[in-house]
N, C-alpha and C positions, 0 to 999 in steps of 0.2 A: 156228695157222691162223685166219684171219679167218672169222667165222661167215658162213653163206650170206647172211643178212640181218642186218647189224650193228644197224640201227635200223629199227624198223617202227612204224607203216606208212610206207613210203617208195616212191618211184617206182622200180620195178624196171626193168632194161633191157628193151627190146622183145624179146618172146619169139618164137621161131619159130612158124610156123603149126602145126607138128606138136606143140606143147605141149598136154598134155591139158586139156580144158575140161569144165566141169560146167554143166548148166542151172540156172537159178534155181529153187530148190525152193519150191513154193507149197502151203500147207496150208489146209484149209477147216474152220471150226468153226461149228456151228449154235448159236444162242442158244435157250434154252427159251422157248416161247410164254407170254405173260402171260395172266392170268385174263381171261376175256371175249373172247378171240381164238381161236375154234375153227377158223376157216378159215385154211389155210396155202397157201403157193405152192411149196414145195420140200421134198424129203426125200432122204436118202441111200439109194442102192440097193445100194452095196457100200462097201468100205473106201476106195475111190479114186474113186468116181463119185457125182455129185450130180445128181438129176433136178429140173427146175424147170418149172412150168407156169403158164399165165395163169389167175388166179382169175376167177370169174364177175363180180366187182365191178370189174375193171380195164377200162380203155379198149381194151386189146388184145383181150380176150375179146369185148367188145361189137362190135368191128369184124370179127369172124369169124375171128380167128387162134387156133385151139385147139391149136396145135402144142406138143408137149413137147420140151424140150431137155435134153441131158445134158452135163455138164462133168466133166473128169477132173483130179484133183489128186494130189499126192504121197501125201496121206492125208486122209480126211474124218473129222472128229470129230463125233459126233452130240450131242444135248442132254445125254445122261447121262455124257459124258466128264468125268473129274475133271481138276483142275489138274495133279496129279502126272503123270497119263498124258500130257497135252499137253506138259508140260515134258520128260519123258523122250524123246519122239519128236522134238521140234522144237529145244529149247534146250540139252539136255545135250550133244549132239555139238559145238555151237558153244563151249560152256564147256570141253570137252576140248581143242578146237583152241586156245583162248585160253591154257590152261596149257602148251601145247606150242609157243607162239610164233607162232600163226596168228591172222589177223584174221577178224572175223565181223560181219555186219550182219543184224539181225532187226527187221522192222517189221510192225505190224498195220495192216490196211487194211480199210475198210468204210464203210457209211453211218453217219450219226449214230444213236446208240442201239442199235448192233448188238453191243456188249460188248467193244470194243477195249481200253478202260482196265481193265475187269475181267480180261481175259486177261493184260494186262501186269503189273498190280499185285496183283489179287485182294483178299482180305480177311485179317485177322489169323489166323483159324482155318484158312484155306485159301489160302495165298499163290500169287501168279501167277508169271510167268516171271522177272521182275526179282528179287524176294526169294530165289527158289530158286537163281538164278545166283550171288548173293552167298553163300548158304549153302554151295554146292558149292565155290566158290573158296576160302573160308577153311577149310572142312573139309579140303581137300587140301593147303594150304600152311601149316597151323597151326604146325608145328614148323620150317618152313624159311624163315620170314620174316626179313628183315633188320631191324636196328634202325631206329627212325624217324629220318628226315633223312639216312640214308646215301645214298639216291638223291634228287636235288634237281632239280626242273624248271628249265630255263633260259629259260622264257618264249618259246621258239622251237620248240615241239613236240618238243624233245629233253630228255635228262636228263644230269646230271653225277653223278659218284660222288665221295664224300669219305670220309675215314678216320673211324674210330670216335670219335676225340678231337674232331674238328670237329663231328661229328653230336651228340655229347653236349653240347658248348657251345651248339649251336643249340637243342637240346631245353630246356636250362635257360633260354635267352632267350625262347623262344616259349611253352612250355608252363607253366613255373613262374612266370615273371614275369607280372603282371597286364597285360591289354591296356590301352593308353592311348587308343585310339579307341573310342567307344561303338558297339556293334553296331546295325545297322539293325533297328528293331522289326518284328516279324512282322505280317503283314496279318491282321486278325481277321475277314475277310469270308468265310472258307471253312469252312462247317459240316461239309463232307465229310471234313475232315482226320483225324477220329477213326479212320477205317478204316485208316489207315497207321500207327497207333501199334503198336509192336512189343512192348509190355509183355506181352500175352497171346497172341502169335502162336505158331503151331506151326511149328517149324523143319524144314527138309529135311536129313536126315542122310546124303545121298549123298556119296561121296568117290571121287575119282580117284587111283589109287595109282601108276601108272606114270610118276612124275616123277623128274627127275634130282636126287638128294639132295645132289650136290656144288654145286648152285646155291642162291642166295638170291633171295627174291622180295619184291616190294613192290607194293601195290595202290593206285592213284590213281583217283579218281572225279571226274567233272564232270557238270554238269546244266545244259542250256540249253534254251530254247524259241524257236520261230520264230513270231512273232506279227505279222500284217499284213506279212509278208515282211521283218521285222526280227529280228535275233538278239539275245536278252537272256540274260544270265548269271543263273541262279536262285540261285547260291551266292555272289554278290558281296556283300561287307560294305563298306558305305559309311558315312561319318561322318554321324550322324543330326543333323538340324537341326529342332528342335521348332517353330521359328517359320515357316520356309519349307522344308517337306520337298522334297527333290529327287526328280524322277521318275527311274525307272530309265533308265540309259544303254544304248543299243544298241551292239553289238559288230560289228566288221568281221572278215571272213575273209581269211586270207593263205595263201600257200604257203611251206612251209619249204624248206630246202636241197635236199630230195629231191623237191620239187614235190608235196608232200602238203598237202591242205587242212586248216586248223585254225582255231579261233576265237581271234583275237588278243586277249590280255588276259583270257582266261577263267580261272576259278578251278579249280585241280586240287588236291583235298584228299587227303592220304595217310591211309588208314584201316588199322587193324590188327585189326579184328574186325567181325563182322556188325552188332553193335550200333552201332558208330561209323558204319558205312555207312548204317544206317537213320536215324541222327540227321541225316546229310547229306541223305538222300532226303526225310525229313519236312520239313526246313527248306526245301528247294526246292519240295515239293508245296504248302506254304502260300502260296507266291508265284506259283504257276502260275495262269493266267487261266482261270476257269470261269464259265459263265453259265447262266441258266435259259431254256430254249426250250420251244416247244409239244411237240416230240417227245422232249425229254430234259431232266429237271430239273437235271442236272449235266453240261452239254455242254462238252467241251473246246474252247476257242476258239483253240488254238495247237497246233503240232506240238512235242512234247517229245522230247528226245534225252538219254538217260542213258548216258554212256560209262564203261566199266570198262577201265582200262589196267593191264596187268600188266608190271612191269619185272623182269627177271631177269638175273643175271650170275654167272659161276663164282667159286668161292672160290680163294684163292691156293694155291700148292703145298702149304703147311703145313696147309690146311684151317681156318685161324683167322679170317681176315677176307676180305671181298670183294676180288676182284682189281681193283687200281687202274688199269684200262684202259678208257677209254670206248668203244673199238672192240669190246670184248667184251660190251657191253650189248645185250640183245634186248628190244624193246618190242612187245607185242601188244595189240590193242584189240578190244573187243566193244561194238558200238553197239546199244542197244535203243531203238527209235523207236516212239512212240505217235502215229500220225497222227490228225489231227482228221478227223471224218467229213464226207463231202460232204452238202450240203443243197440242197433245192429251196425257193425262196422261197414258192411257192404253198402249200406244206404247213406251213412254220414260221412264216409271217406275220411275218418279221423286219423291223425298221425301225431306222434310226439306226445306232448302233455295231454292233448284231448283224448288220445287213444288210451293212455294210462288212466285218466279220469273215468272214461266209459267202462273200462274193465273193473275198476273198484266199485262203481255204481252198480253194475250188474252182479258183482260178487255179493255186495251187501243185500241186494234185493233177493238173491238166491238164498242167502242165509235166513232171511225173513221167511221165505217160502218153506225152507226145511223145518224151521221152528214151528210154523203153523201145521205142517204135515205131522210132525211128531206129537204135538198136542192133540191133534185130531185122532191119531192112532191110539194114544194113551186113553183118551176118553171113550173111544168106541170099543176097543178090545180089553180095556182094564189093565193094560200093561203099565210098567213103570220105567219106561225108557228115559234116559237123560236128555232133556231138551237142550240142543246145542246153542244156548244163548251167547256163549263166549266166542262164537265164530265171527261175530261182527260187533262193532261198537254200537250199531243201531239196535240190534236185538238185546244186547246186554244192558243197555240203558233203560229199556222198557219191559224188562222181564217181570217186574212187580205187577204190571197191569194184567198180563196174561195169567199171573198166579192168583188173581182175584182181588186186587187192590183198587179196582175202579172199573167204570164202564168203558168199553172199547168200541169205537165206530170208525168205519172206513168209507171214504168217498172215492169211487172209481171213476176217473175221467176218461172218456172215450172219444176218439176222433173218428167220425163215421166215413172218412174218405176211404176210397177203395185201395189206395196205396198202403194203408195201415192195417189191412185185414189180418195178416198173419200175426203181427204183434198184438192186435186187439183180441184174437182168439186166446193167446196165452194169458192176457189180463183177465179175460172172462173165466178161464179155468181156475186161476188163482183166487178170484173173488168167490167163486162157487165153493172152493175148498175152505176159504176163511169163514164162511157163514156156518160151517159145521162145527166150529170150535166153540165150546161152552166156557163162559167166564162166570165165576161166582159173583152173585149180586152183592154190591156193597151195602152196608148197613148205615142207617142215618144216625147222626150224632145228636144226643139230647143232653142239655145242660140242666141237671137237677141237683142244685146245690142248696136248696132250701131257702133261697132268697125270695123276697116278695116280688111278684111280677109287677111290671109297670113302674119300677123304682126310678128309671131315668126320667119319665114324664112327671112323676110326682116331685122329684128334685127340682126340675125346671119350673114347675108351678110354684113351688115354695120360694125359689129365688126371685121369680117375677113378682110375687106378692110382696116380699120384703122390699124389693127395689121400688115398686110403685108406692108403698107406704112412705119410704124415705123421700121420694120425689115430691109427694103431696105435703110432706112436713107434718104428718099426723103420727100419733103414737101407734106402735105396732100392737095389734090385738092378736096375741098368740092363739086365743081360742078360735078366732075366725079364720086363721091361716091353716093351710094343710100342714100337719106336723111332719117334720123330716122323718124318713124311714129309720127304724131301729133294727138292730141285729135280731135275728130269729133263728131258732133251731128247727123250724118247720111246723107242721100242724100239731095239734095236741094229741095226746095218747088216744089210740082208738078204744072204744068201749067193747071190751071182750068179757065173756063169761066162761070161766074155766071150771069144769066139773070134775076133771080128772087130771092128775099131775102129768100123765103121759099123753094128753090130748094134743096130737100134732097139728090139728086144724087151728088150734089157738096159739100154740107155741111158735109155729113157723111165721105167721104174720107179725107176732110180737117181736121175735128175733130180728126179722127183716126191718121192722120199724126202728128197733134200737140200733141196728147196724147203720141204717141211713142217718139216724139222729147223731150217732157217734161220728160218722163221716162229715156231716155238716159242722159239728162242733170242732173237729180237727181242722177243717178248712178255715173256719172262722178264727181259730186259735193261731193258725199260721199267718193269716192276714193281720190279726191283732199284733202278733209278735213282730211281723215285718214293719207295721206302722209304728209300734213302740220303738223299735230299733231306729227307724227313720227319724222319729221325733227326738229320740235321745241324741242321735247324730246332729240333728238340727240345733238342739240346745247346746251341744258342745261347740258347734260352729259359731252360734250366737255368742256364747260365753267367751270363746277365743277372740271373736271380733270385738267384744266389749273390752276385754283386757288390752288388746292391741290398740283400740281407739283411746283408752284411758292413758296408756303409755304415750300414745301419739299426742294427746292433748297436753300432757305434762311437758313433753319435749317442745311442743309448739309454744306453750306459755313461756318456757325459758328462752326460746328463740325470739319471742315477741318482746320480752324485756330487753334482751340484748339489742334487738332491732330498734327499740325506742331510744335507748342510750345512743346507739349509733346514729339515729336520726337527729337527735339533739346536737350531737357533735357536727354532723354534716350541715345542719341548718346554720350553725355559727360560721362554719367555713363558707357556706353559701353567701351569708351576709357580708363577710369580709371580701369574698371574691367579687360580689356585686359592687362594693365600694371601689375596689381596685379596678374593676372593669369600667366603672364610670370615669375614673381618672384616665384610664387608657383611651376611652372614647373621646374625651376632651382633647388629649394629646393627639389623637388620630385626626380629629377635625382640624386642629391647627396645622398638623403636618400636611393634610390634604390641601388646605388653603395655600401653604407655601409651595407645595408641589404644583398646584395649578398655576400660581404666579410664575414659577420657574419654567413651567412648560410654555406659558405664553411668551415669556422672554426668549426662550429657546426657539420657538416657532418664528418669532419676529426676526431673530438673528439669522435663522436658516433661510427665511424669505429674502432678507437683504443679501446674504451670501449668494443665493441663487440668482438674484437680479444682477449682482455684480459679476457673477460668473457669466451670465448671459450677455452682459455688456462687454465683457472682455472677449467673449467668443465672437461677437459681432465685430469688435475692433480688430481682432485677429484676422477674421475673414476679409475685412476691408483692407487691412495692411497687406495681407497676402495677395489680394487682387491688385492693389497699386504696385506692389513689388513686381508682380508678373507683368503688368502693363509697362512699367518703366524698363524692365529687362527686355521686353519685346521691342520697345521704342529705341533703346540704345543699340540693340542688335541691328535693327533696321538702319539707323543712322550710320553705324560703322560700316555696314555693307554699302550704303550709299556713298560714303566718303571714299571707301576703297575704289569703288567703281568710277567716281569722279576723277580721282587721281589717275587711274588707269586711262580714262578718256583724255585727260589733259596731256598725259605723256604721249598717247597715240596721236593727238592733234598736233603736238609739236613735231613729232617725227613726220607726220604727213605734210606739215607746212614746209619742213626742211626738204622733204622729197619734192614738193611742188616747186619750191624755189630752184632746186637743182634741175628739175625737169624743164622749167621755164628757161633757165640759162642754157641748158643743153639744146633746147629747141632753137633758141636765138643763135647759138653757135652753129648748130646744124644748118639753119637757114642762111646764115652768112656764108658758110662754106659751100652751100649748094649754089649761091649766086655770086660768082666771082667778079661780076662787073660791079663797078662802083655805082652807087646811086646818083641820081641826078642832083646836081648841086655840089657834088664833090665832097669836100670835107665838111661843109655846112650841114648837108643832109645826114651824114654819119654822126655828126655831133648831136643833131636833134634826136636821132634814134637812140643814142646812148643816154641822152637826158631823160627820155620817156621811161626807159627801163629802170633807171635809178629812181625816178619818182614813184613808179609802181612798187619797187621793192621797199622804199621808205614808207609808203602808205600801208603796205601789207604788214610791216613790222609794228605799226601803231594799233592794228585791230586786235582786241583782247576778247577772249570767249566770255560769255555770261556765266555768272557764278551758279545760277540755278541749274542750267543744263548746258555745260560748256561744249560738250562734243557735238550735239545735234545743231545748236545755234551757229557755232563757228563753222562746222563743216558745211551746213546748208548754205551759209552766206558765201563761203569761199567757192563752193561748187557753182553757185549761180553766177558769181563774179567771173570765175574762170571760164565758164561755158559761154558767157556773153562775149568774151574776147577771143577765145580759142575754139576752133571747131574740134568735135570729138572724133577720135579715130574709129574707123570702122563704121562711120555714119550712124552711131547710136543716138537715140532720141533722148531728149532731156526727161528727167523724172517728173511725173505728174504730181500735182498737189494732192494732199490727203483728202479724201471725201469727208463731207460733213457728218458728224455723228448722228446715228439713228436711234430713236427711242425704242427700247425693248418692249415687246408685247407682254402683258401680264400673264403669269402662269396660272392656269385654271386648276382648281382643286375640287374634284367632284364631291368630296366629303365635307367641304366647307359649308357651314351654315351658321346662323346666329347662335349665340350661347343658349344652352338649354336652361341656364339658370334664370332666364327671363320667362315667365309664364305663371299660370295659375298653380295653386297648391302651396302647402306648407313645407318649407325647406328645413332640413336638419343639417346645420353647418357644423361639421366636426373639425375643429382646429386643435390638434394635439399641442400640449405644452412644449415650448421650445422653438416654435416657429418665429421667424424674424419678420417684422413688419417692414415691407418694402417701401411704402409711401408713394406708390406709383399713381399717376393720374387716372389710368384706366383700371377700374375695379369691377368685379362681377356684381351685377345688380340683381338682388333677390328681394322681392317685395315683402313676402312673409317668410321669416326664417327664425330659427332658434339655434343659437350658437352654444356649443358645449365643448368642454375639454376632455371629459371622460364620458364615453358612450354607455347608456343604460337602457334596459328594455322598455322602461316606461316612456323614454323619449321617443322611441319609434312608434308608439301606439297612436300619437296624434300627428305624425308626419306622413306625407305622401311622397317626398323626394329627399334624397340624401346626397351630400357632397362632402368629400374628404380633401383637405388641403395638405399637400405633401411637398416638401422642399428638399432639393438636392444641389450640390455644388458641381458646376461644370468643370471641365478640364482647363479652361482658360481663366478660372477664378470666379466667374460669375455665378449667380444663383438662378436655378431653374425651378419654377413653381408649377406643380401639376394639380389640377382640379379633377378628381375622380368622382363621377356622378352616376346615380342610379335611382331606381324606383323602389319604394317601400311597399311590399305586398304582404298582407296578413296571411298567416298559415292556419291550417286546420287545428293545430295543437295549441293555439292561443298565442303564438309568438309572431315574429315579423321577419320576413326574408327580404334581403336587399339584392335586386338584380341590376348589376352595373351595365351601363349602355354607352358611356361616352367618357373621354378624357381630354381636357384642355390643358395645353402647355403654355406657360407665360415665361418669356425670356426678357431680361433687361440688359441692353448692350450699350457700352460707352461709344459716343460718335467717333472719337479719334481724329486722324488726318484724312482729308479728302483726296490726297494724292495716292497713286497706285504704289503698291509695295515694290521694293527694289527687285524682288525675284520675278516680277512680271515683265521687267524690261528685257529687251533682246539686243545684244551687241552684234551688229552686223556692219560690215563696211558699206559706206554710203556710195562710193563711186561705182556706178554701173549696176547697183543692186537696190531693188525696191525694199523699203523699210517701213516701220510703223512709228507714228508720232506718239509720244508718251504723254504729252501735256497739251492742253488746249491753248495756253498762253504762248507756248513755243510755236505751235502751228500757226496761230494767228499772227505772231510777230514776223515769222518768215514769209507767210503768204501775203501779208498786207504791207509791212514796212520794208521787207526785203533784207532784214538783219536779224541777228540773234540777240534778244534781250535789249537792255538799255545800253546805249553807247554815249560816252561823255563827249562833249564837243559837237561840232557840226557834222552833218552827213557828208560823206565823201564818196564820190562816184569814181569808179575805176574804169 
């Protein structure tokens, strides 16, 4: 028998006026007053009545209207009512109807900031209507759910049913395979989304038990919003373009085959648990439009609609799988609507987009009010006015509910603050008007297909018994097992007694029984035909697979034979290659030995060449030093020879001048004394004889070869001064003072070598340094000498010294000892802190005489000079002559 409503929601036939109707149930909930708002405008006086009055600050009170008004509701919830109590009174009956195949509509209505969104969604610790509905649904159908993708939306507000094999294939394609289209990124502009996270929420454990266990159930959810009178799908996944992001595309509404309204192209997601449903809800909440206004920091700028669609179908007569008959599918829907609050521009001070949004919100709410008024007028007066559902997308989407396709309930949220009095009055009037609208009572769906009740449980018991017998290893006793269910056309024929051929009391039950039996037979035939077709298709698939596998086996056998032949050929090649490889390895070993020997000889020759080169470098340095020393020595001797020659020439000239001066003085003295000396000619002869002897003696004196000028001049000056008085009364030149010892130069930085002391020294002597062979050498008690510095050498050392050699400008070699302390670092290495440098110079002794450029040529007569040599000064000061004179001493 076909169910009363095969697919819901659907346009049911026009019902007679006598069909039972129920009024729209309106509930009222008061929001708690905020801090700083002591004045209120309404309060409940009973569980169904709310009293409202004009506060002193309102314009109505100032105009003299002090009248109090009372409004009656289905139930009034005060400020202390919990979310659980509200859900049990309002939404739990709608959830029960959903599970039994009935439709339902629940929407929250009120001004902005009255608590509509809180009533619908709540917080994680105290969920609202929507999360509790999901909890109750999945608590009730937890063990009765069908496998995923058994029911499949057909994009036309209907559903198709497919077998378990097709559903498994689709699960593998959609759930296991990675998606190829990148998902649309979530919008990060909503800070309020944290309150919808379900990680720490408190679940509702209510469960509805009176369900048909021989049915299977699946839950599909969709989430849309109506923004500026356009419908947008909040669950739509579009291809993401990072360069030019696409704006969300609006959807259109269509009528299905039964004239039911639905959102064309909307996403319907199948969920199997409350967690999956909350993931879908959370994804849609992040895309919903919310803005900040003066009256509400998180004001909803659109009407949101969350649809829960429950698809149920009976099991086959065996109780194994779902019945493959689309006519037996029942679809029920629960729509939870969170309406945006009405606003007044003079209070919100909106502008721009906010003002346009407020205008569209008020227009849609006004369209809803007009539809309610028209329905009420048609029902009261019996007129047949056209209800303006198409004036707004909100009313157009839910016109089927007001036409009798489900139960309608409304929750009015009221803010008792005095500032919201005028808006609250309009809400009360609309609620009172809505309660007068009558909606046809929905009929319950019954599945009467003639199948044996309890077939699911019987099938499970049968499977468990067979499994237990197989585990125990015993023979299966079919007589003791519950037999699997068989196909049945229903109960046997009723016992009727027919006395007259026109007896309607007998014919009518019989005809109805035969019709029911024919319907059951047709349903079973359709199921049998479907299973036969499926079995035939499976056989064809198996046969095709067998043929393809046979061809594959033949092909693989041919390939195997070819592979075996190729393997034999390759094995022979491998054996030949191995033999050739062994010969190559032996040749390689011999070549490696020759190469090692040649490398050893090459290293030996390179070492000898380097040693010879070092020896040549040292000889070059020594030869260069000797050449420089000889060059300096020869230059000094040449300078000395030139100066000696100049001094000799000057002494000769001076001697000649002295002789001339002596003769001139003698002549001048003789001219100045005209008288003849005593003795006459004898005295004159004696005087002439003395002058001749003096001249002869002066001619015999030769200057010393060592220092001719100073020795000769000093001797002649002393000889001449002893005989001849100086003109002008000048005093004789004093002897040179004895030499004085120079005081040592003090060096404040001088101290003993730091190489002497405790600790381990790391003596770094780079390759190429020349061993000087000096007597004075740095003394280091504990040292380790290396040519190439490595990190491991610094680990065991506390001091470091680097020997560095350079060539001086005079050809000598200067050795520098750079010393420092080895300090471990935090990274495991070693840092060297340099603190001293010692310089070692090796100098050739050379001549002990002063260099020629230090001598000073000055005239001796009448001018103080410096003695350049100790021997000369001693010879003149003690012996009274210059150098060594041959023969006897001669006094003048």
